[in-house]
Backbone bond lengths (Angstrom), bond angles and torsions (degrees), N, CA, C in turn:
res aa  C-N    CA-C-N  psi(-1)  N-CA   C-N-CA  omega(-1)  CA-C   N-CA-C  phi
1 M - - - 1.450 - - 1.533 108.38 -
2 A 1.314 116.46 132.70 1.468 121.95 -179.81 1.524 110.19 -75.77
3 N 1.310 115.51 145.09 1.454 122.90 176.56 1.526 108.20 -93.33
4 L 1.322 117.71 135.88 1.467 121.28 -178.41 1.521 111.56 -56.62
5 T 1.332 117.70 -38.72 1.470 119.58 -179.44 1.520 111.79 -62.70
6 D 1.338 118.06 -24.23 1.464 120.92 176.35 1.522 111.93 -71.08
7 Q 1.320 117.44 -17.46 1.461 122.28 -177.76 1.530 113.10 -93.96
8 V 1.341 117.25 -12.93 1.464 121.26 -177.14 1.517 108.57 -84.25
9 Q 1.338 115.20 129.03 1.453 121.74 -177.46 1.522 110.45 -106.24
10 S 1.330 115.86 154.22 1.457 120.19 175.33 1.517 108.31 -145.02
11 A 1.320 115.45 158.96 1.459 121.99 179.44 1.524 107.12 -169.68
12 D 1.308 116.48 176.59 1.456 121.56 174.89 1.526 108.31 -73.30
13 W 1.328 117.65 123.00 1.460 121.17 -176.11 1.528 112.27 -64.58
14 K 1.323 118.19 -18.01 1.474 120.36 178.85 1.521 111.53 -75.86
15 A 1.337 116.57 -16.10 1.459 120.91 -178.50 1.525 113.34 -119.26
16 E 1.334 118.21 -5.90 1.471 121.76 -175.73 1.521 109.72 -134.19
17 K 1.322 117.27 120.96 1.469 122.83 -173.40 1.521 115.46 -73.28
18 H 1.325 119.77 -10.50 1.463 122.02 -177.19 1.527 114.23 -92.06
19 V 1.319 117.58 -16.42 1.463 121.83 -172.14 1.527 110.99 -75.06
20 P 1.340 117.76 128.27 1.467 119.40 176.26 1.533 110.38 -71.34
21 V 1.311 116.00 136.05 1.460 122.32 179.60 1.526 107.92 -104.00
22 I 1.331 116.32 127.73 1.463 122.19 178.52 1.523 107.95 -101.57
23 E 1.334 116.40 121.37 1.459 121.08 179.28 1.521 109.96 -119.23
24 C 1.337 114.86 121.49 1.457 122.26 176.51 1.527 107.53 -172.58
25 S 1.318 116.35 173.51 1.458 120.66 175.40 1.521 109.96 -64.07
26 D 1.327 116.50 149.85 1.466 121.39 177.24 1.517 111.80 -78.20
27 Q 1.351 115.71 -22.36 1.462 121.42 -179.40 1.521 109.32 -130.55
28 V 1.323 115.04 150.72 1.455 121.23 178.21 1.522 108.12 -148.87
29 K 1.324 116.79 147.85 1.464 120.47 172.60 1.522 108.24 -76.04
30 A 1.327 116.23 144.52 1.464 121.02 -178.85 1.522 110.67 -52.39
31 D 1.308 115.84 129.05 1.463 125.37 176.48 1.523 114.60 67.17
32 D 1.343 118.41 9.07 1.464 120.66 170.08 1.523 108.01 -79.91
33 G 1.310 116.32 154.05 1.454 120.02 177.76 1.521 111.05 -67.97
34 L 1.313 116.58 138.93 1.454 123.53 177.61 1.521 107.82 -124.14
35 K 1.324 116.64 116.47 1.468 121.84 178.06 1.528 108.02 -85.10
36 I 1.331 115.97 122.76 1.468 122.40 -176.18 1.526 108.43 -123.59
37 T 1.323 116.25 128.39 1.463 121.45 176.03 1.525 108.59 -116.99
38 V 1.330 115.99 134.61 1.461 122.48 176.91 1.529 107.06 -118.04
39 T 1.329 115.28 128.40 1.463 121.78 -175.88 1.522 109.59 -134.03
40 V 1.317 117.38 141.18 1.457 121.87 168.67 1.520 106.54 -111.93
41 G 1.332 115.80 132.71 1.458 120.44 -179.04 1.510 112.76 89.31
42 K 1.310 118.08 28.26 1.469 122.76 -177.05 1.528 111.53 -62.20
43 E 1.319 117.38 -48.82 1.466 121.74 -177.12 1.528 111.29 -97.40
44 I 1.337 115.88 -41.90 1.468 122.14 179.12 1.525 106.60 -119.91
45 A 1.302 117.32 116.53 1.467 121.20 -176.25 1.529 111.56 -59.76
46 H 1.327 115.30 135.72 1.461 121.15 174.49 1.527 107.72 -90.07
47 P 1.340 118.40 141.38 1.461 119.45 176.14 1.528 110.73 -56.82
48 N 1.282 116.34 148.09 1.453 121.59 176.99 1.520 107.11 -134.90
49 T 1.326 114.18 74.45 1.460 121.27 -178.70 1.531 108.90 -124.98
50 T 1.301 115.50 168.49 1.459 120.36 177.11 1.530 110.07 -56.96
51 E 1.326 116.72 -38.34 1.459 121.05 -175.28 1.537 113.79 -81.87
52 H 1.339 118.07 -28.14 1.470 121.84 -173.25 1.525 108.82 -144.52
53 H 1.346 115.93 112.49 1.465 119.59 -175.29 1.527 111.09 -159.01
54 I 1.319 115.48 166.32 1.457 122.31 171.61 1.528 106.35 -86.88
55 R 1.324 116.71 123.66 1.464 121.99 -176.72 1.533 111.72 -84.89
56 W 1.379 116.64 -40.59 1.463 119.13 -179.33 1.525 110.94 -157.89
57 L 1.330 114.24 161.34 1.466 123.29 173.59 1.522 107.44 -131.47
58 A 1.326 116.90 147.93 1.466 121.36 178.07 1.522 108.83 -141.10
59 L 1.345 115.70 148.98 1.459 121.89 -179.19 1.518 109.33 -127.18
60 F 1.330 116.43 133.65 1.457 123.71 -178.30 1.527 109.88 -127.88
61 F 1.338 115.74 161.82 1.463 121.28 175.17 1.520 109.30 -130.57
62 Q 1.327 115.71 129.53 1.461 122.73 176.43 1.522 108.15 -113.73
63 P 1.359 117.98 100.01 1.464 120.23 178.33 1.533 110.81 -66.21
64 E 1.323 116.33 143.39 1.461 120.66 176.88 1.525 110.15 -56.95
65 G 1.323 115.93 130.76 1.452 121.12 175.81 1.519 115.40 80.78
66 D 1.335 118.18 -6.34 1.473 120.64 178.59 1.526 110.02 -89.01
67 K 1.307 116.40 150.04 1.462 121.85 178.93 1.526 111.82 -76.71
68 F 1.343 116.80 -35.42 1.457 120.70 -170.93 1.523 113.47 -104.13
69 T 1.311 114.41 150.39 1.454 123.38 173.46 1.523 107.41 -98.94
70 Y 1.335 117.25 140.96 1.464 121.99 -177.44 1.522 110.37 -111.94
71 E 1.327 116.48 132.15 1.461 120.21 176.22 1.523 108.52 -78.40
72 I 1.332 116.17 125.64 1.464 121.93 177.91 1.519 110.76 -90.64
73 G 1.325 116.90 -43.63 1.454 119.33 -178.04 1.511 112.25 -168.13
74 R 1.332 114.25 163.98 1.460 122.02 -179.42 1.529 107.77 -144.50
75 F 1.313 115.97 141.47 1.461 121.71 178.20 1.515 108.83 -130.89
76 E 1.326 116.82 125.74 1.459 121.43 176.97 1.510 109.53 -100.53
77 C 1.318 115.84 131.91 1.462 122.67 176.56 1.529 106.40 -98.40
78 N 1.323 117.33 102.40 1.466 120.76 -170.81 1.521 115.44 -106.07
79 A 1.314 118.09 -6.78 1.469 120.16 -178.94 1.524 109.29 -116.38
80 H 1.328 116.39 119.02 1.463 121.10 -176.48 1.528 110.97 -132.16
81 G 1.311 116.60 37.06 1.455 120.10 177.14 1.506 115.67 80.52
82 E 1.328 116.73 12.68 1.460 119.33 177.93 1.534 109.71 -72.11
83 S 1.302 116.32 149.11 1.469 120.70 172.28 1.525 109.04 -161.75
84 A 1.322 115.97 171.47 1.461 120.65 178.45 1.526 111.30 -64.62
85 Q 1.332 117.14 -21.47 1.465 121.40 179.29 1.532 112.23 -81.24
86 G 1.352 116.83 -11.79 1.458 119.95 177.41 1.519 112.75 129.71
87 P 1.332 116.41 178.54 1.459 121.32 -179.13 1.533 111.94 -61.57
88 N 1.318 115.97 143.20 1.460 123.66 173.66 1.528 114.51 59.39
89 T 1.329 116.75 26.79 1.464 120.74 176.85 1.526 111.34 -115.05
90 G 1.341 115.98 -1.18 1.458 120.98 -178.77 1.517 112.59 -72.15
91 S 1.309 115.23 171.00 1.457 120.76 -176.29 1.522 113.81 -102.42
92 V 1.348 117.88 6.26 1.468 119.35 179.99 1.535 110.41 -144.71
93 Y 1.324 113.90 139.00 1.461 122.94 177.59 1.526 107.87 -132.23
94 S 1.330 118.06 127.69 1.468 121.91 175.64 1.520 109.00 -76.08
95 E 1.324 116.46 137.56 1.460 121.11 175.11 1.530 108.40 -97.92
96 P 1.338 119.16 137.18 1.460 121.72 -177.60 1.534 112.60 -79.75
97 V 1.332 115.12 72.01 1.461 122.93 179.76 1.522 107.91 -144.63
98 F 1.349 117.00 134.06 1.455 118.31 170.16 1.522 109.92 -146.28
99 T 1.323 115.26 152.79 1.459 122.40 179.19 1.520 108.39 -124.80
100 V 1.326 115.16 138.52 1.459 121.37 179.60 1.520 107.88 -139.32
101 N 1.313 116.58 150.52 1.459 122.07 173.51 1.518 108.02 -106.95
102 A 1.337 115.80 136.47 1.467 120.64 -179.47 1.524 109.11 -138.57
103 K 1.315 115.86 154.21 1.459 122.35 172.40 1.520 106.96 -111.82
104 I 1.320 115.77 124.91 1.457 121.65 -176.75 1.520 108.20 -120.06
105 S 1.326 117.02 129.97 1.464 120.47 -177.25 1.527 112.88 -107.36
106 K 1.336 116.76 -1.06 1.455 121.03 -175.93 1.528 108.48 -144.62
107 S 1.334 117.34 141.74 1.465 120.38 176.18 1.520 109.76 -60.29
108 G 1.327 115.64 155.46 1.456 119.68 179.52 1.505 111.63 174.74
109 S 1.310 115.42 -156.01 1.452 121.68 -175.44 1.523 110.97 -126.94
110 L 1.328 115.93 127.46 1.461 121.20 169.26 1.520 106.66 -82.94
111 Q 1.320 116.47 137.85 1.454 121.59 -179.12 1.524 108.36 -132.11
112 A 1.324 116.08 128.18 1.463 120.81 -179.27 1.525 109.99 -116.00
113 L 1.322 115.23 144.78 1.459 123.14 174.28 1.519 108.56 -124.53
114 S 1.322 116.44 144.70 1.460 121.01 170.98 1.527 107.65 -133.24
115 Y 1.334 114.85 154.16 1.457 119.78 -179.40 1.524 109.86 -127.29
116 C 1.328 115.52 117.17 1.465 122.42 174.74 1.525 107.52 -95.40
117 N 1.328 116.69 134.12 1.460 119.87 -176.76 1.530 112.95 -64.13
118 I 1.327 118.21 -17.57 1.464 121.15 178.59 1.530 112.28 -107.64
119 H 1.337 117.26 -39.52 1.467 121.24 -171.00 1.521 115.01 -106.77
120 G 1.341 117.99 8.01 1.449 121.70 170.73 1.515 116.70 78.50
121 L 1.350 114.97 -152.14 1.461 122.88 -172.65 1.524 112.09 -88.23
122 W 1.355 114.95 140.11 1.462 122.84 178.01 1.516 108.34 -134.28
123 Q 1.329 116.47 148.89 1.459 120.36 -177.56 1.518 111.99 -137.30
124 S 1.332 114.42 159.80 1.457 122.58 168.82 1.514 107.84 -151.90
125 A 1.323 116.82 168.34 1.458 121.14 -179.68 1.521 109.60 -146.21
126 K 1.327 114.99 155.72 1.465 121.41 177.44 1.525 107.74 -146.33
127 D 1.334 116.15 128.83 1.457 121.04 177.78 1.522 110.79 -78.73
128 I 1.328 115.91 140.42 1.462 122.97 177.35 1.516 107.95 -123.23
129 Q 1.317 115.34 130.15 1.460 121.99 179.83 1.524 109.06 -104.61
130 V 1.330 117.10 124.41 1.453 121.46 174.19 1.522 107.26 -90.42
131 V 1.340 115.39 126.51 1.471 121.01 -177.88 1.504 111.26 -112.89
């Protein structure tokens, strides 16, 4: 039986269009608001067509020394140019970008996942230091 973690891919987001990019400050004061943006296609645009698109993005936090990872937010990209006239003829396309505000009281790691309907799961991580 395959393990899900064996299916998750990662790479440098500057060279791979599927990797979610986490943008936020590297440090935050305990319980201060932290604005976090997750983007797919930051450096190299990802296709956004009916046939090939990012379906969803999710953001998690793993506090140092804690056993569990906490889901901070999830964004579903549900519009990819579909319409009754056929693929890529619609008037709306979802962009794979979302921003969330979080309060973090302990240092740890932000972890993002994205799902491409053709190329599967992709991940990235960013350490956050609470000062």
